[in-house]
C-alpha atoms as one frame of an Amber mdcrd trajectory, in Angstrom:
protein
  31.243  40.980  63.694  34.031  43.569  64.535  33.496  46.024  67.558  36.018
  48.585  66.031  35.587  51.359  63.407  38.451  50.893  61.333  37.834  46.932
  60.820  34.228  47.721  60.080  34.796  50.329  57.296  37.575  47.875  55.678
  34.967  45.077  55.625  32.207  47.669  54.387  34.400  48.621  51.837  35.966
  45.338  50.207  32.844  43.566  50.912  29.863  45.611  50.136  27.259  42.397
  50.035  27.205  42.921  54.140  25.554  46.260  53.274  23.106  44.117  50.719
  24.984  45.775  48.082  25.997  44.623  44.690  28.382  47.433  43.522  32.072
  47.258  44.989  34.583  49.903  45.530  37.831  49.947  44.748  40.442  48.547
  47.457  43.986  47.760  47.719  46.075  44.632  48.633  47.559  46.576  51.513
  43.696  47.235  52.595  43.027  43.499  52.344  46.113  42.290  54.048  45.070
  45.235  57.031  41.806  43.853  57.345  42.986  40.188  58.089  45.173  40.797
  60.544  42.644  42.963  62.135  40.103  40.042  61.792  42.872  37.418  62.593
  43.763  39.002  65.734  40.218  39.572  67.080  39.383  35.754  65.819  36.773
  36.795  63.704  38.093  35.122  60.626  35.529  32.194  60.754  32.629  34.235
  61.357  33.183  36.559  58.801  34.262  33.607  56.409  30.686  31.939  57.468
  28.844  35.024  57.329  29.925  36.133  53.607  28.331  32.701  51.977  25.024
  33.038  54.165  24.867  36.682  52.622  25.629  35.649  49.193  22.851  32.715
  49.426  20.448  35.136  50.717  21.323  37.853  47.805  21.223  35.483  45.207
  18.010  33.959  46.524  16.036  37.272  47.107  17.505  39.706  44.689  19.483
  38.485  41.787  17.858  35.399  40.493  14.145  36.717  41.022  15.114  40.163
  38.942  16.562  37.832  36.480  13.737  35.674  35.947  11.181  38.805  36.264
  12.524  39.620  32.785  11.206  36.521  31.464   7.508  37.223  32.503   6.871
  40.645  31.032   4.159  40.473  27.988   5.987  39.853  24.770   4.821  40.579
  21.345   3.460  38.323  19.278   6.008  37.903  16.754  10.006  37.091  17.481
  10.983  40.769  17.171  14.478  42.849  17.640  12.909  43.636  21.181  12.643
  40.578  22.380  16.252  39.623  21.096  17.159  42.985  23.111  15.399  42.026
  26.366  17.023  38.564  26.647  20.158  40.304  25.827  19.728  42.625  29.064
  18.474  40.208  31.149  21.630  37.795  30.188  24.146  40.774  30.506  22.672
  41.935  34.025  23.098  38.586  35.521  26.566  37.998  34.032  27.808  41.830
  35.849  26.389  40.186  39.351  27.744  36.965  38.656  31.033  38.609  38.145
  30.608  40.655  40.793  30.394  37.859  43.270  33.380  36.323  41.987  35.641
  39.304  42.879  34.075  39.187  46.184  35.265  35.827  46.312  39.007  36.745
  45.165  39.076  39.320  47.856  37.652  36.561  50.235  40.802  34.423  49.386
  43.155  37.203  50.668  40.924  38.234  53.985  40.241  34.857  55.105  42.573
  32.731  53.209  42.173  28.531  53.713  44.866  27.999  55.935  43.504  30.468
  58.699  39.714  29.044  58.401  39.129  25.763  60.831  38.432  23.038  58.328
  35.017  22.586  59.987  33.920  25.941  58.222  36.017  25.439  54.792  33.953
  25.046  51.653  34.823  22.112  49.882  36.260  21.310  47.339  36.787  24.980
  46.909  34.913  28.156  47.888  34.080  28.958  43.981  32.687  25.622  43.362
  30.123  26.030  46.342  29.403  29.378  45.088  28.524  28.061  41.348  26.393
  25.200  42.727  24.412  27.222  44.606  24.202  29.795  41.854  23.084  27.018
  39.463  20.605  25.337  42.261  18.958  28.593  42.910  18.320  29.679  39.345
  16.607  26.177  38.741  14.597  26.378  42.080  13.080  29.409  40.678  12.528
  28.647  37.011   9.363  30.248  35.796   7.285  28.215  33.321   7.193  29.944
  30.021  10.847  31.170  30.168  11.669  29.200  27.000   9.334  31.721  25.148
  11.845  34.741  25.507  14.911  32.289  24.968  13.306  30.925  21.875  12.664
  34.534  20.556  16.430  35.407  21.070  17.682  32.401  19.306  15.006  32.740
  16.554  16.185  36.070  15.500  19.959  35.216  15.725  19.572  31.914  13.715
  17.756  33.907  11.094  20.310  36.686  11.113  23.327  33.781  10.920  21.464
  32.568   7.909  21.340  35.633   6.032  24.679  36.476   6.669  26.508  33.688
   6.185  24.934  31.364   3.535  22.751  32.045   0.460  19.823  33.326   2.117
  17.835  30.845  -0.070  14.990  30.195   2.659  14.333  33.823   2.769  14.646
  34.563  -1.130  11.125  34.342  -1.603  10.460  37.556   0.730   9.393  40.448
  -1.803  11.862  43.122  -2.573  11.416  46.196  -0.335  14.232  48.746   1.335
  14.214  46.790   4.685  16.698  43.991   5.471  15.023  40.699   5.645  17.240
  39.305   8.423  16.548  42.109  11.359  13.370  43.525   9.807  15.257  47.113
   9.458  15.460  49.577   6.856  18.479  49.034   4.680  20.280  52.053   6.288
  20.046  51.125   9.763  20.680  47.789   9.163  21.434  45.723  13.135  22.477
  42.360  11.589  26.094  42.993  12.642  25.307  44.352  16.112  22.729  41.393
  16.662  25.440  39.105  15.556  28.070  41.054  18.068  25.443  40.631  20.950
  24.370  37.168  20.125  28.160  36.271  20.355  28.872  38.067  23.695  25.264
  36.622  25.197  26.400  33.310  24.973  29.960  33.927  26.004  28.445  35.042
  29.435  26.052  32.178  29.655  29.258  29.751  28.751  31.337  31.723  31.608
  28.518  31.568  34.078  28.057  27.436  33.224  24.291  27.759  32.467  24.417
  27.925  28.667  22.991  24.421  28.310  20.796  24.638  31.202  19.319  27.857
  29.763  19.083  27.385  26.199  19.645  23.609  25.621  16.185  22.628  25.245
  15.207  25.456  23.085  18.072  25.263  20.547  17.236  21.489  20.262  13.574
  22.728  19.541  14.703  25.796  17.112  16.687  23.408  15.410  14.315  20.636
  15.039  11.614  23.002  13.380  14.274  24.564  11.182  15.021  20.730  10.220
  11.247  20.299   9.502  10.799  22.912   7.424  14.078  21.835   5.495  12.249
  18.606   4.921   9.072  19.957   4.122  10.583  21.450   1.319  11.341  18.322
  -0.316   7.418  17.378  -0.517   6.330  16.229  -3.718   9.391  16.228  -5.049
  10.419  12.595  -5.708  12.553  12.654  -8.690  15.524  14.249  -6.999  17.481
  12.912  -4.268  17.861  15.254  -1.003  19.758  13.338   1.547  23.077  14.818
   0.677  21.764  18.508   0.557  20.481  18.170   3.714  23.157  16.568   5.114
  25.255  19.386   3.699  22.688  21.980   5.141  22.851  20.377   8.554  26.744
  19.886   8.910  27.425  23.243   7.692  24.891  25.812   8.188  23.572  24.288
  11.411  26.587  22.735  12.847  28.638  26.338  12.497  25.963  27.976  14.181
  25.898  25.610  17.250  29.679  25.656  17.329  29.580  29.452  17.440  27.341
  29.469  20.302  29.322  26.723  22.456  32.832  28.130  21.361  32.174  31.423
  22.410  31.995  32.740  18.772  34.470  30.950  17.101  34.474  28.170  14.504
  37.745  26.510  15.399  38.001  24.658  18.569  41.254  24.233  20.506  42.621
  20.635  20.211  42.709  20.724  24.024  38.917  21.160  24.276  38.179  17.535
  23.937  35.057  17.701  26.168  33.555  20.435  24.287  34.305  18.420  21.091
  32.894  15.545  22.095  29.623  17.528  23.123  29.518  19.028  19.560  30.137
  15.491  18.043  27.293  14.345  19.811  24.736  17.201  18.961  25.468  16.547
  15.393  24.933  12.571  15.558  21.774  12.970  17.414  20.481  15.945  15.134
  21.685  13.890  12.095  19.405  10.900  13.562  16.445  13.455  13.676  16.824
  14.565  10.522  17.026  11.106   9.002  14.119   9.946  11.236  12.160  13.189
  10.027  13.156  12.960   5.926  12.321   8.940   6.343   8.698   9.615   7.694
   8.317  12.299   5.071   8.563   9.725   2.402   6.953   7.066   4.042   3.819
   9.513   4.420   4.170  10.009   0.484   5.093   6.322  -0.428   1.618   5.878
  -2.395   2.390   8.223  -4.692   5.742   7.393  -4.796   4.718   3.842  -5.688
   2.465   5.077  -8.462   5.201   7.599  -9.803   7.687   4.820  -9.569  10.552
   4.815 -11.383  10.304   8.717 -11.661  10.643   8.661  -7.852  13.273   6.464
  -7.442  15.486   9.013  -5.695  13.116   8.898  -3.192  13.064   5.351  -2.557
  16.805   5.404  -2.576  17.088   8.222   0.226  14.514   5.935   2.209  16.846
   2.695   2.045  19.464   5.129   3.150  17.789   6.657   6.075  16.429   3.387
   7.138  19.587   2.131   7.566  20.609   4.396   9.824  17.467   4.606  12.003
  15.647   1.476  13.310  12.179   2.358  11.285  11.749  -0.643   8.976   8.764
  -2.140  11.194   6.671   1.096  11.228   7.561   1.227   7.365   6.184  -2.053
   6.971   3.100  -1.321   8.954   2.474   1.952   7.485   2.653   1.384   4.180
   0.780  -1.732   4.433  -2.272   0.012   5.924  -1.591   2.584   3.225  -1.997
   0.146   0.385  -5.200  -1.436   2.264  -6.874   1.713   2.944  -6.331   3.031
  -0.654  -6.531   0.152  -2.939  -8.827  -2.756  -0.793 -12.224  -1.833  -0.800
 -14.963  -2.609  -3.360 -14.772   1.129  -4.960 -11.692   0.172  -6.716 -11.575
  -1.975  -9.956  -9.913  -4.656 -10.316  -7.390  -3.597 -13.099  -6.571  -0.447
 -10.892  -5.714  -2.696  -7.826  -3.924  -4.924 -10.170  -1.763  -2.025 -11.188
  -1.293  -0.575  -7.766   0.068  -4.076  -6.820   2.623  -4.341  -9.590   3.776
  -0.814  -9.095   4.276  -1.617  -5.445   5.988  -5.105  -6.493   8.327  -2.656
  -8.361   8.941  -0.434  -5.743   9.776  -2.515  -2.940  11.793  -4.744  -5.253
  13.952  -1.985  -5.988  13.927  -0.945  -2.112  14.790  -4.593  -0.732  16.047
  -7.131  -3.083  15.512  -9.562  -0.647  11.641  -9.347  -1.016  11.212 -10.107
   2.666   9.558  -6.527   3.423   7.871  -6.589  -0.005   6.416 -10.007   1.007
   5.262  -8.548   4.341   3.612  -5.150   3.023   2.231  -6.826  -0.341   0.549
  -9.903   1.367  -2.939  -8.105   1.993  -3.434  -7.467  -1.364  -2.314 -10.729
  -2.885  -4.819 -12.199  -0.504  -7.293  -9.517  -1.656  -7.052 -10.373  -5.418
  -7.325 -13.889  -4.974 -10.976 -13.291  -3.939 -11.974 -11.437  -6.611 -13.454
 -13.573  -9.687 -11.824 -11.428 -12.461  -8.371 -11.088 -10.864  -7.060 -14.163
 -13.731  -8.660 -12.530 -16.293  -7.234  -9.087 -15.411  -3.879 -10.551 -15.284
  -3.546 -12.547 -18.463  -5.244  -9.195 -20.244  -2.352  -7.195 -19.035   0.026
 -10.047 -20.201  -1.343  -9.753 -23.744  -3.724  -6.568 -24.263  -3.116  -4.431
 -27.169  -2.216  -1.553 -24.673   0.849  -1.102 -22.745   1.024  -1.929 -19.243
   3.691  -3.044 -16.710   3.092  -6.685 -16.749   3.398  -6.454 -20.492   6.610
  -4.851 -20.069   7.896  -7.180 -17.301   6.883 -10.031 -19.803   8.801  -8.598
 -22.546  11.978  -8.476 -20.397  12.295 -12.225 -20.404  13.145 -14.253 -17.739
  15.278 -13.447 -14.893  19.491 -13.337 -15.899  20.846 -16.990 -15.013  22.444
 -17.302 -11.678  25.918 -18.689 -11.047  26.133 -22.058  -8.752  28.180 -20.330
  -6.204  26.612 -17.276  -4.462  29.020 -14.226  -4.171  28.747 -14.695   0.064
  30.836 -17.876  -0.400  33.558 -16.564  -2.534  36.696 -15.983  -0.878  38.087
 -13.989  -3.588  35.298 -11.219  -3.469  36.921  -7.723  -4.113  33.879  -6.337
  -1.826  34.795  -8.749   1.307  35.190  -5.857   3.643  31.495  -4.583   3.356
  30.169  -8.373   3.649  27.398  -8.448   6.293  25.831 -11.529   7.637  22.356
 -12.763   7.082  19.395 -11.205   9.259  18.949 -13.688  12.067  14.790 -13.393
  11.674  14.393 -13.944   8.016  12.654 -16.903   6.767  14.768 -19.564   4.962
  13.122 -18.987   1.780  14.216 -15.362   1.638  17.672 -16.189   2.544  17.755
 -18.888  -0.225  16.601 -16.362  -2.516  19.312 -13.783  -1.256  21.998 -16.890
  -1.931  20.787 -17.249  -5.453  21.667 -13.573  -6.452  18.203 -13.099  -8.356
  16.415 -10.103  -8.629  12.804  -9.977  -7.519  10.575 -11.158 -10.765   7.231
  -9.316 -11.007   5.727 -11.717 -13.273   6.096 -14.654 -10.680   4.938 -12.747
  -7.753   1.719 -11.802  -9.557   1.415 -15.202 -10.813   1.722 -16.099  -7.056
  -1.135 -14.647  -6.190  -2.927 -18.178  -6.683   0.080 -20.297  -6.239  -0.312
 -22.399  -9.396   0.690 -21.411 -12.880  -1.723 -23.730 -14.491  -5.099 -21.279
 -13.727  -3.474 -18.647 -15.361  -2.422 -20.630 -18.356  -6.030 -22.025 -18.462
  -7.641 -18.366 -18.562  -4.875 -17.551 -21.303  -6.269 -20.480 -23.409  -9.835
 -19.160 -22.757  -8.711 -15.610 -23.802  -7.097 -16.739 -26.808  -9.776 -19.108
 -28.035 -12.337 -15.855 -27.568 -10.094 -13.291 -29.626  -9.491 -16.246 -32.379
 -13.466 -16.790 -32.588 -14.435 -13.267 -32.053 -12.207 -11.513 -34.761 -12.681
 -12.184 -38.409  -9.578 -11.429 -39.212  -7.067 -12.168 -36.023  -3.393 -11.529
 -36.072  -1.773 -14.927 -35.550   2.076 -13.544 -35.823   0.913 -11.063 -32.910
  -0.563 -14.006 -30.999   2.318 -16.215 -31.469   4.588 -13.414 -30.470   2.452
 -13.295 -27.136   2.855 -17.059 -26.913   6.234 -17.251 -27.332   6.840 -14.620
 -24.620   4.507 -16.668 -22.191   6.579 -20.017 -22.951   9.676 -18.400 -21.603
   7.689 -17.965 -18.219   5.305 -20.917 -18.177   6.825 -23.394 -20.064   5.982
 -25.064 -23.431   4.272 -28.193 -21.917   1.584 -26.052 -20.130   0.962 -23.938
 -23.454   1.043 -26.899 -25.807  -2.734 -26.330 -26.492  -2.242 -22.842 -27.258
   0.064 -23.850 -29.963  -2.470 -26.412 -31.278  -5.207 -23.460 -31.328  -2.874
 -21.325 -33.515  -2.061 -24.124 -35.868  -6.092 -24.803 -36.090  -6.469 -21.036
 -37.098  -3.775 -21.358 -39.912  -4.907 -25.059 -41.026  -8.614 -23.436 -40.925
  -7.502 -20.424 -43.834  -5.908 -23.054 -45.931  -8.879 -25.596 -45.882 -11.703
 -22.600 -46.252  -9.460 -21.697 -49.628  -9.500 -25.250 -50.939 -13.278 -25.858
 -50.343 -14.237 -22.638 -51.573 -11.733 -22.903 -54.699 -13.099 -23.450 -58.259
 -11.102 -26.731 -58.382 -13.182 -28.561 -55.336 -16.179 -28.979 -57.056 -18.228
 -27.429 -54.225 -17.646 -23.540 -54.518 -20.849 -22.667 -56.716 -23.007 -24.676
 -54.054 -21.382 -22.847 -51.309 -20.988 -19.772 -53.196 -18.492 -18.221 -50.765
 -21.324 -17.826 -48.047 -19.700 -20.392 -45.122 -15.872 -19.674 -43.699 -15.398
 -22.495 -41.056 -12.813 -22.451 -38.400 -12.042 -25.810 -37.710 -10.790 -26.582
 -33.992  -9.068 -29.565 -32.365 -11.726 -29.951 -29.390  -9.364 -32.057 -27.394
  -7.119 -29.028 -27.163  -9.207 -25.918 -27.146 -11.204 -24.814 -24.230 -14.625
 -26.722 -23.179 -17.332 -24.652 -25.130 -20.481 -23.229 -22.910 -23.038 -26.197
 -23.135 -25.770 -23.986 -24.974 -27.130 -25.420 -28.079 -29.629 -24.068 -30.871
 -31.664 -25.362 -33.594 -30.213 -24.040 -36.741 -32.757 -22.508 -39.452 -33.306
 -25.055 -42.463 -31.459 -22.719 -45.099 -28.479 -22.640 -42.632 -28.462 -26.109
 -41.496 -28.414 -27.162 -45.242 -25.675 -25.025 -46.158 -23.616 -26.428 -42.908
 -24.361 -29.864 -44.343 -23.014 -29.093 -48.115 -19.877 -27.773 -45.996 -19.335
 -30.901 -43.901 -19.568 -32.977 -47.166 -16.835 -30.930 -48.791 -14.757 -31.240
 -45.838 -15.458 -35.192 -45.533 -14.229 -35.320 -48.840 -11.236 -33.336 -48.668
 -10.184 -34.554 -45.205 -11.236 -38.793 -45.595 -12.268 -40.474 -42.652 -12.834
 -36.837 -40.902 -16.123 -35.013 -40.205 -17.188 -31.976 -38.424 -19.200 -31.074
 -35.286 -21.011 -27.612 -35.609 -21.223 -25.428 -32.612 -24.157 -23.086 -33.636
 -24.083 -20.185 -31.010 -20.160 -19.308 -31.791 -18.980 -17.228 -34.524 -20.286
 -14.299 -36.740 -22.546 -13.807 -39.209 -23.188 -11.121 -41.963 -26.530 -10.688
 -42.793 -28.225  -8.097 -44.933 -31.500  -6.656 -43.894 -34.527  -5.103 -46.192
 -36.954  -3.437 -43.946 -39.207  -0.803 -44.939 -37.916  -0.061 -48.528 -34.365
   0.292 -46.576 -31.694  -2.293 -46.970 -28.985  -2.627 -44.117 -25.827  -4.930
 -43.901 -25.068  -5.983 -40.004 -22.533  -8.246 -38.424 -24.298 -10.247 -35.759
 -24.082 -13.148 -33.724 -25.548 -16.650 -34.936 -28.578 -16.562 -32.563 -29.314
 -13.139 -33.563 -29.280 -14.183 -37.296 -31.176 -17.265 -36.505 -33.850 -14.720
 -34.949 -34.197 -12.629 -37.613 -34.505 -15.822 -40.296 -37.552 -16.796 -38.382
 -39.232 -13.341 -38.164 -38.860 -13.030 -41.824 -40.642 -16.152 -42.288 -42.980
 -15.709 -39.820 -44.014 -12.041 -38.740 -45.481 -12.964 -35.424 -44.066 -15.516
 -32.574 -44.977 -16.780 -29.174 -41.907 -16.501 -27.012 -42.790 -20.377 -26.279
 -43.052 -21.320 -29.706 -39.825 -19.662 -30.964 -38.113 -21.287 -27.999 -39.079
 -24.608 -29.011 -38.422 -23.926 -32.889 -35.038 -22.790 -32.201 -34.320 -25.253
 -28.976 -33.612 -22.309 -26.533 -34.564 -21.796 -23.322 -37.216 -18.684 -22.958
 -35.160 -16.949 -20.857 -32.137 -16.904 -22.806 -34.111 -16.302 -26.077 -35.556
 -13.040 -24.692 -31.915 -11.579 -23.829 -31.523 -12.419 -27.560 -34.605 -10.770
 -28.949 -33.728  -7.711 -27.003 -31.272  -6.839 -29.465 -33.547  -6.715 -32.258
 -36.040  -4.687 -30.039 -33.529  -1.994 -29.589 -32.787  -1.705 -33.708 -36.571
  -0.806 -33.518 -37.584  -4.026 -35.875 -39.342  -6.194 -33.193 -42.012  -4.934
 -30.479 -43.443  -7.048 -27.775 -47.315  -6.283 -28.418 -48.481  -8.227 -24.990
 -46.868 -10.433 -22.738 -44.631 -12.964 -24.229 -45.853 -12.150 -27.792 -43.416
 -10.584 -30.401 -44.216  -9.069 -33.898 -42.062  -7.838 -36.565 -42.660  -4.346
 -37.224 -43.836  -4.038 -41.046 -45.140  -0.058 -40.992 -43.013   2.753 -41.325
 -45.134   4.854 -38.821 -44.819   2.070 -36.376 -41.379   1.859 -37.033 -40.794
   5.390 -36.211 -42.513   5.257 -33.188 -41.295   2.123 -32.025 -37.726   3.747
 -32.959 -38.304   6.685 -30.563 -39.644   4.678 -27.799 -36.493   2.497 -27.801
 -34.100   5.301 -28.076 -33.941   5.576 -24.558 -33.038   1.890 -24.019 -28.973
   2.005 -24.435 -27.681  -0.242 -27.149 -24.815  -1.171 -24.922 -27.175  -3.184
 -22.326 -27.812  -5.793 -25.031 -24.208  -5.834 -26.543 -22.968  -6.655 -23.091
 -25.698  -9.865 -23.131 -24.355 -10.847 -26.446 -20.385 -10.099 -25.460 -20.620
 -13.631 -23.290 -17.625 -15.759 -23.591 -18.334 -18.598 -25.991 -15.935 -20.343
 -23.656 -16.373 -21.567 -19.750 -14.009 -19.643 -17.460 -11.185 -21.224 -16.005
 -12.683 -20.921 -12.731 -15.728 -22.729 -14.171 -13.439 -25.625 -15.689 -11.488
 -25.860 -12.641 -14.988 -26.488 -10.534 -15.493 -29.149 -12.816 -12.642 -30.940
 -12.101 -12.792 -30.679  -8.470 -16.385 -32.224  -8.658 -14.904 -35.571  -9.410
 -13.650 -35.715  -6.194 -17.347 -35.565  -4.501 -17.393 -39.327  -4.725 -14.329
 -39.659  -2.665 -15.328 -37.237  -0.008 -19.067 -39.193   0.095 -17.180 -42.648
   0.611 -14.998 -40.859   3.410 -17.923 -39.506   5.421 -20.003 -42.484   4.985
 -17.098 -44.741   6.551 -15.631 -42.145   8.935 -19.328 -40.314   9.882 -17.372
 -36.716  10.211 -13.930 -34.805   9.434 -12.315 -31.823   9.482 -11.133 -29.918
   6.569  -7.499 -30.572   6.808  -8.046 -34.147   7.033 -10.269 -34.474   4.105
  -7.475 -32.564   2.125  -5.034 -35.183   3.319  -6.771 -38.179   2.557  -7.700
 -36.602  -0.831  -4.275 -35.888  -1.531  -3.351 -39.286  -0.482  -5.999 -41.352
  -2.609  -6.985 -38.805  -5.347  -3.794 -37.241  -6.701  -4.473 -36.876 -10.030
  -5.664 -33.150  -9.621  -3.563 -30.927  -7.396  -5.768 -28.512  -5.499  -5.521
 -26.177  -2.555  -7.465 -26.493   0.868  -9.232 -23.196  -0.025 -10.771 -24.930
  -3.068 -11.681 -27.841  -1.055 -13.508 -25.975   1.255 -15.266 -23.741  -1.397
 -16.870 -27.148  -3.024 -17.608 -28.071   0.716 -19.296 -25.129   1.471 -21.241
 -25.118  -1.686 -22.406 -28.773  -0.855 -23.572 -27.532   2.331 -25.597 -25.140
   1.067 -26.858 -27.383  -1.231 -28.084 -29.605   1.683 -25.719 -32.710   1.028
 -23.340 -31.788   3.767 -24.028 -30.531   7.355 -21.043 -28.427   8.814 -21.227
 -28.162  12.843 -18.150 -28.105  15.443 -15.946 -27.601  12.611 -16.137 -31.096
  11.055 -18.416 -32.085   8.328 -20.543 -34.837   7.917 -23.302 -36.455   5.711
 -26.907 -35.587   6.595 -29.118 -38.037   8.557 -31.514 -39.694   6.276
């Protein structure tokens, strides 16, 4: 350092950093030039130049930066407040003052130690300012405390709240109770500090920007704060499915949030100068990232509520449209498929949910996802577990058919009433060269199945009915179940509405074809023809009206077209049998060369009971009526004797007698001995005793279908193949399931069946010990 006093005085006055001081005295240009001449004469320029940077680095490392970060380590109040805001503002202002001091010192250094007079080996390249700024930033980062973001967050939290309140309608804070305090700054109305906070916010960000540390200090915190505000804004849309929120969210982000960020990075101004291309790119990148985050957050919020959206569709169609838009901007489809599939599996696919409820959820999911994805690719992937689960429930077919034709309104009935899908032109829109929307044409996805591509090319809309029928992959099982259901309805209702059934049948024909439903046409014609025959036989002109006296009304069915009746029989009482024989003779005289075969367990009987002086008219089943007649002839019966008399298995007969026990007319005095209660006192006691036994138990027993179910009929059809299977295994010893299925399809193709149906039959034969299954192959047991 200089030895003469004048040079030392000028050096201390111009560069107080050498005295570890951070406050400069005023100095003239002449004094700086004089100092330059003295240092140059004494050949001290290089030494002063080098010592200056060493001193600055030392002060930054041990004084300036530690003092700045110490402001962030003080204990903060629990909630963001104006005190936190002022604390951060003062810390930044103090750092900027010292930064500006060092910049002024560098300016003086340019005069005292110009670059041309400093040897190249000592020069700070590319410039002294760049080297200083790099060291300034490096020192700040090196001493960065772990919890500094807490104070930064509080500063920008308060600033954002003031900005929202000052530059928008303040909707986010409208729910705050009215008081004499400012909502934004939490001061009394007369001492509102919003404008002061806004001014301090602008100046603080300008200081950070001028020091080049705005992004390093506040970037992460700004991103975190805005994401939290986006989360809160999106959460406001929960459970509001009927309204679209994408546009309002985009508008809020593009105006409120981006205006705030622009003011931060553009030193308080909303207008970015055209020459500031780097800043424009930075703001655009931030806007793109925040939009992506908003779409992702909003899409996940909708997905989390998608089960409720499915149940409430089409009221929730706006939410589905919003999700579709969001997924077009972010890559979330795979997550969407997995999440919704698991959600449906958890909510629907367990034993506690009734089959009609599962079916309702399945149809709702089909309608919602068909609107979401017209190609049905996502739809089929998401609903596959429901489809497989429903296939394994025995009552699924009946529930579907009941939904088609039930008295109440259902989604399936509405879909059936809509009719078939619209006709499709032979040329798909993608092949038309004159397509007006050709600019928006998109190629087919490369990972899409050929069947889905064919579906898209056909321009069809998703057909809910076809997808429900596709649960079993065959229309026949649904048609057979409908035939059974129609037969039960026609047999159980005394006065059924033929017109209503014809309407349902015509709707089903449009879906399943006339050939499959021809038998149902014949069944309905049988109802009309039976009414006409009954009217003729019971008319005075027939000559048999007096013998029958209107006591018999028969439903005459064409057995080839009706479902198979249950293989149960019953011996009718003599009086009833004689009445049937008279009706048969009357029919034979009316329809020459034709006769009747009665099914005694089907139909309804209206009887008049007189018991203990009381007369009661009841409508019961033929079996119940026969039991009543037998007890009127003989008041006491053993179960086995009555079983032989009625030609009915004892276990079945006992179920039929339960009905009369519940009515208090018959009592089991000892095991398998039933007596008619003929005393009023006993009747009262018996009635009280039987009151605890619910009537719906016996009614449920009697409500069994007179027809074999579609699955039972299908089972009988497939049993025909058992002889083929035995012959195969006799000749080839052992075969796997798929090989047996292929050979049956080849040599016994009169009935179509799936491999699962064949497996069901083979497993039953294994349980019956008629087959042995080992090592994945079936073989006949060794005799």
